[in-house]
C-alpha angles and dihedrals in degrees: 000000000000095000094053091042087059087066093060105112090018099078103312130081123193117245107227117247115255092015115134090249092051095046093048093053094040094050092045092052095047092046090053090050089072112183089008093057095094090046094055131083122192110224103180145338123215126191125220104243103214091187092061094086141010091242093055092046090050092051091049091048089049091052091054092048092051090046089058092044093051090046091055091046092048098047100266105320123088090186094229112186140166117252138173129242123187129195140121119313090247091056093046094049089049090051093050091047103037109009131250096303111121097010118125118254102232090212091069091098095039115100089195097058120137105229132319111288142077110318117210127175128235116261091252092055105059088142089072091056090046089058088060095055128106121213116244126222090281094050093254125134128210138204134182123233104208137185107231133194104220099168111173109352131210129198114254116201122239110267093018119150092205110143104178139028113294089227140002092263093069129073107178143008132242134190094228126014095204099040109018120195101160129041121199118207110194116240093246089061100037096109098035100044099039126064117183104221107169141014111215118196121201144157136211121243134183117264125230094190113140091214110092113224108192096334108207111224112177091154132347097310118067136190132206109260093231088056090050091051092048093050100045094042090089092052104043131069119246090253090055091048089052090052090050092053092045092052091052092051092050089050093048089051086056092238090129133029124251090252092054091045093052090051089053091049091050091051093049099041100030125233095259095057092038091053092049091052094049097044100038107104091210089077132068099269124164129199119218 
């Protein structure tokens, strides 16, 4: 936490624990973590202080101006929403300080990306942003809670290389019009349509819940799936973590059998790492 605490007074202000602001953001994040909610602990929340520099104030003023412009264009509603963005702490601090320019799009290695732009995840799907995080030197992970101008959205197909609106009537992309999980802000709009509002810091822990959520049973031992995610998160790339989450969702929707799902997990995680997680007595392992 020390590195992010060094930014207090230099553009970030700490949101006090148990304040209404803190509780609202905390509860929203944990709710969006789904099955990982009980395996996640919020460590701190810091707010982007737009008054700390002329540049930050200018970016905030620009965001408000573009909000009004998109509202006029869209018939009165700019469709401003909150959304999550996960990456390494270095990337997030750079974004808060300088904007998105120069930061890696974490969908670059994802064959199932929806267009070329800045991907953010709907406020109810913080777990997807968590899969894109990278642990810092203290084992903590960090996500941005951003205000985003969505305007009129259009569906962008999986694997699409679209990099701008398909016509002037659209402002942003989405993976699913009816049930959006991912929002795509085109690169040309990344610093006018996204405002990073908060940095939320969290860590994974190991659950002791007696209710089995997706118990993984490759042999006789089995491990709670949240524990598996927490353990392998330091060994897998964000793209692999995203694949792991996607496989679990497909399995929960009963689109694949348990046997097929376990094979997918083994391919993503690798048998060596999977075996170490299941057999290491330091983790919450159960014997049938």
